C-alpha positions as CSV (number, residue, x, y, z in Angstrom):
1,M,-53.2,61.7,-89.4
2,T,-54.4,65.0,-88.2
3,H,-52.3,68.1,-88.8
4,T,-51.5,68.4,-85.1
5,E,-49.8,65.0,-84.7
6,I,-46.1,65.5,-85.4
7,P,-44.5,62.4,-87.0
8,P,-41.2,61.5,-85.3
9,F,-39.4,61.5,-88.6
10,L,-40.3,65.2,-89.1
11,I,-39.0,66.1,-85.6
12,A,-35.8,64.3,-86.5
13,L,-35.6,66.2,-89.9
14,E,-36.1,69.5,-88.1
15,D,-33.4,68.6,-85.5
16,A,-30.9,67.6,-88.2
17,F,-31.6,70.9,-90.1
18,N,-31.1,72.9,-86.9
19,K,-27.8,71.1,-86.2
20,A,-26.6,71.7,-89.8
21,M,-27.4,75.4,-89.6
22,I,-25.5,75.9,-86.4
23,S,-22.5,74.0,-87.8
24,N,-22.3,76.8,-90.4
25,D,-21.0,74.1,-92.8
26,V,-22.4,74.6,-96.3
27,E,-22.0,70.8,-97.1
28,Q,-24.1,69.8,-94.0
29,I,-26.8,72.3,-94.8
30,S,-26.9,71.2,-98.4
31,R,-27.7,67.7,-97.4
32,C,-30.8,69.0,-95.6
33,V,-32.3,71.0,-98.5
34,T,-33.3,70.5,-102.1
35,D,-31.3,72.0,-105.0
36,D,-34.2,74.5,-105.5
37,W,-34.7,75.4,-101.8
38,I,-36.0,78.8,-101.1
39,L,-35.9,80.8,-97.8
40,V,-38.6,83.4,-97.5
41,T,-37.9,86.2,-95.0
42,P,-39.8,89.4,-94.1
43,E,-36.7,91.5,-94.8
44,A,-35.7,90.2,-98.2
45,G,-38.6,88.0,-99.5
46,P,-37.7,84.8,-101.4
47,I,-34.0,84.0,-101.3
48,P,-32.5,81.2,-103.4
49,R,-30.4,78.4,-101.9
50,S,-27.2,79.6,-103.7
51,R,-27.5,83.0,-102.1
52,I,-28.0,81.8,-98.5
53,L,-25.3,79.1,-98.8
54,G,-22.9,81.7,-100.3
55,V,-23.5,84.1,-97.4
56,I,-23.0,81.4,-94.8
57,G,-20.0,80.0,-96.7
58,S,-18.4,83.5,-96.7
59,G,-18.9,83.8,-92.9
60,L,-21.1,86.9,-93.3
61,L,-23.9,84.9,-91.7
62,S,-23.4,82.4,-88.9
63,H,-25.7,80.8,-86.4
64,A,-24.7,79.9,-82.8
65,T,-28.1,78.5,-81.7
66,M,-31.3,77.3,-83.4
67,T,-34.3,75.6,-81.9
68,K,-37.7,74.8,-83.2
69,V,-40.8,73.5,-81.5
70,A,-43.1,71.9,-84.0
71,T,-46.9,72.5,-83.4
72,H,-48.5,71.4,-86.7
73,A,-47.6,69.0,-89.4
74,C,-49.0,67.1,-92.3
75,V,-47.6,64.3,-94.6
76,M,-49.2,63.7,-98.0
77,G,-47.3,61.2,-100.1
78,D,-43.9,62.6,-101.0
79,M,-44.6,66.0,-99.5
80,A,-44.8,67.2,-95.9
81,W,-44.9,70.4,-93.9
82,V,-44.1,71.3,-90.4
83,T,-45.0,74.6,-88.7
84,G,-43.8,75.8,-85.3
85,R,-41.9,78.4,-83.4
86,G,-38.2,78.9,-83.6
87,Q,-35.5,80.9,-82.0
88,N,-31.9,81.5,-83.1
89,T,-28.9,83.5,-82.4
90,G,-25.8,84.3,-84.4
91,T,-24.0,87.1,-86.3
92,F,-24.7,88.9,-89.6
93,N,-22.0,91.1,-91.0
94,G,-20.3,91.1,-87.6
95,D,-23.3,92.2,-85.6
96,A,-25.2,90.0,-83.2
97,I,-28.6,88.7,-84.3
98,E,-31.4,87.1,-82.4
99,A,-34.7,85.9,-83.8
100,D,-38.0,84.6,-82.5
101,E,-40.1,83.4,-85.4
102,Y,-42.9,81.2,-86.6
103,I,-41.4,78.8,-89.1
104,T,-42.9,76.6,-91.8
105,D,-40.7,74.1,-93.5
106,I,-42.0,72.2,-96.6
107,Y,-40.3,68.9,-97.3
108,R,-40.2,66.8,-100.4
109,R,-39.0,63.2,-100.7
110,V,-36.1,63.1,-103.2
111,D,-34.6,59.8,-104.1
112,G,-36.0,58.3,-100.9
113,E,-34.6,61.1,-98.7
114,W,-36.7,63.9,-97.2
115,R,-35.2,67.4,-97.9
116,C,-36.5,70.9,-97.2
117,M,-37.6,72.7,-100.3
118,L,-39.0,75.9,-98.7
119,T,-38.6,77.6,-95.4
120,H,-40.9,80.5,-94.5
121,L,-40.1,82.8,-91.6
122,T,-42.6,85.2,-89.8
123,P,-41.4,87.2,-86.9
124,V,-43.3,86.8,-83.7
125,A,-45.1,90.1,-83.0
126,S,-46.0,91.4,-79.6
127,T,-49.7,91.1,-79.0
128,N,-52.3,92.4,-76.6
129,G,-52.9,88.9,-75.1
130,L,-55.7,88.2,-77.6
131,G,-53.4,87.4,-80.5
132,V,-53.9,90.9,-82.0
133,P,-50.9,93.1,-82.5
134,G,-50.9,96.2,-80.4
Protein backbone atom coordinates (compact mmCIF):
# COMPACT_ATOMS: atom_id res chain seq x y z
CA MET A 1 0.00 0.00 0.00
CA THR A 2 1.27 3.47 -0.79
CA HIS A 3 1.07 6.15 1.84
CA THR A 4 -1.60 8.04 -0.12
CA GLU A 5 -4.16 5.22 -0.19
CA ILE A 6 -6.38 5.66 2.87
CA PRO A 7 -7.66 2.30 4.16
CA PRO A 8 -11.40 2.45 4.91
CA PHE A 9 -10.85 1.25 8.48
CA LEU A 10 -8.66 4.32 9.18
CA ILE A 11 -11.38 6.64 7.84
CA ALA A 12 -13.86 4.86 10.14
CA LEU A 13 -11.47 5.25 13.10
CA GLU A 14 -11.05 8.97 12.42
CA ASP A 15 -14.84 9.41 12.08
CA ALA A 16 -15.43 7.58 15.39
CA PHE A 17 -12.76 9.70 17.09
CA ASN A 18 -14.39 12.90 15.78
CA LYS A 19 -17.83 11.78 16.99
CA ALA A 20 -16.42 10.92 20.41
CA MET A 21 -14.75 14.32 20.70
CA ILE A 22 -17.92 16.27 19.85
CA SER A 23 -19.88 14.12 22.31
CA ASN A 24 -17.65 15.65 25.01
CA ASP A 25 -18.13 12.31 26.80
CA VAL A 26 -14.88 11.22 28.47
CA GLU A 27 -15.92 7.54 28.34
CA GLN A 28 -16.52 7.67 24.57
CA ILE A 29 -13.23 9.48 23.99
CA SER A 30 -11.39 6.99 26.21
CA ARG A 31 -12.52 4.11 23.98
CA CYS A 32 -10.76 5.78 21.02
CA VAL A 33 -7.37 6.34 22.66
CA THR A 34 -4.69 4.28 24.38
CA ASP A 35 -3.98 4.65 28.08
CA ASP A 36 -0.77 6.49 27.17
CA TRP A 37 -2.30 8.78 24.49
CA ILE A 38 -0.55 12.12 24.06
CA LEU A 39 -1.93 15.24 22.36
CA VAL A 40 0.77 17.56 20.97
CA THR A 41 -0.32 21.17 20.48
CA PRO A 42 1.65 24.24 19.41
CA GLU A 43 0.38 26.12 22.47
CA ALA A 44 1.24 23.60 25.20
CA GLY A 45 3.43 20.91 23.63
CA PRO A 46 2.79 17.30 24.70
CA ILE A 47 -0.29 16.91 26.91
CA PRO A 48 -1.07 13.55 28.58
CA ARG A 49 -4.42 11.81 28.21
CA SER A 50 -5.36 12.41 31.85
CA ARG A 51 -5.02 16.18 31.51
CA ILE A 52 -7.05 16.41 28.28
CA LEU A 53 -9.81 14.14 29.58
CA GLY A 54 -9.87 16.08 32.85
CA VAL A 55 -10.32 19.40 31.04
CA ILE A 56 -13.08 17.93 28.87
CA GLY A 57 -14.74 16.19 31.84
CA SER A 58 -14.79 19.46 33.81
CA GLY A 59 -16.50 21.26 30.92
CA LEU A 60 -13.62 23.72 30.53
CA LEU A 61 -13.09 22.43 26.97
CA SER A 62 -15.91 21.30 24.70
CA HIS A 63 -16.17 20.66 20.98
CA ALA A 64 -19.26 21.41 18.87
CA THR A 65 -17.86 20.34 15.49
CA MET A 66 -14.85 18.33 14.33
CA THR A 67 -14.00 17.17 10.83
CA LYS A 68 -10.90 15.65 9.27
CA VAL A 69 -10.03 14.97 5.66
CA ALA A 70 -7.35 12.29 5.50
CA THR A 71 -4.72 12.80 2.80
CA HIS A 72 -1.94 10.35 3.69
CA ALA A 73 -1.81 7.11 5.66
CA CYS A 74 0.27 4.02 6.26
CA VAL A 75 -0.34 0.71 8.04
CA MET A 76 2.62 -1.35 9.23
CA GLY A 77 1.63 -4.37 11.31
CA ASP A 78 0.05 -3.19 14.57
CA MET A 79 0.85 0.48 13.90
CA ALA A 80 -0.79 2.98 11.56
CA TRP A 81 -0.80 6.68 10.96
CA VAL A 82 -3.10 9.05 9.16
CA THR A 83 -2.42 12.69 8.28
CA GLY A 84 -4.86 15.24 6.99
CA ARG A 85 -6.54 18.54 7.56
CA GLY A 86 -9.06 19.14 10.30
CA GLN A 87 -11.34 21.86 11.48
CA ASN A 88 -13.17 22.15 14.79
CA THR A 89 -15.21 24.57 16.84
CA GLY A 90 -16.14 24.68 20.48
CA THR A 91 -15.43 26.55 23.68
CA PHE A 92 -12.46 26.81 26.02
CA ASN A 93 -12.89 28.49 29.38
CA GLY A 94 -16.19 29.93 28.16
CA ASP A 95 -14.70 31.50 25.03
CA ALA A 96 -15.48 30.37 21.50
CA ILE A 97 -12.65 28.54 19.73
CA GLU A 98 -12.13 27.62 16.11
CA ALA A 99 -9.22 25.72 14.59
CA ASP A 100 -7.95 24.83 11.12
CA GLU A 101 -5.07 22.37 11.50
CA TYR A 102 -2.98 19.68 9.93
CA ILE A 103 -3.47 16.59 12.07
CA THR A 104 -1.50 13.39 12.39
CA ASP A 105 -2.99 10.53 14.41
CA ILE A 106 -0.84 7.50 15.19
CA TYR A 107 -2.79 4.33 15.95
CA ARG A 108 -1.71 1.13 17.67
CA ARG A 109 -3.64 -2.15 17.70
CA VAL A 110 -4.29 -3.04 21.36
CA ASP A 111 -5.98 -6.37 22.12
CA GLY A 112 -7.29 -6.48 18.55
CA GLU A 113 -8.68 -2.92 18.63
CA TRP A 114 -7.12 0.12 16.97
CA ARG A 115 -6.67 3.08 19.31
CA CYS A 116 -5.00 6.43 18.85
CA MET A 117 -1.76 6.73 20.82
CA LEU A 118 -0.64 10.17 19.62
CA THR A 119 -2.34 13.16 18.02
CA HIS A 120 -0.15 15.96 16.67
CA LEU A 121 -1.69 19.31 15.68
CA THR A 122 -0.11 21.97 13.46
CA PRO A 123 -2.09 25.15 12.70
CA VAL A 124 -2.60 25.94 9.04
CA ALA A 125 -0.62 29.10 8.30
CA SER A 126 -1.53 31.57 5.60
CA THR A 127 0.83 31.26 2.66
CA ASN A 128 1.80 33.25 -0.38
CA GLY A 129 0.31 30.64 -2.72
CA LEU A 130 3.58 28.72 -3.00
CA GLY A 131 3.27 27.02 0.37
CA VAL A 132 5.66 29.54 1.92
CA PRO A 133 4.39 31.57 4.91
CA GLY A 134 4.14 35.25 4.23
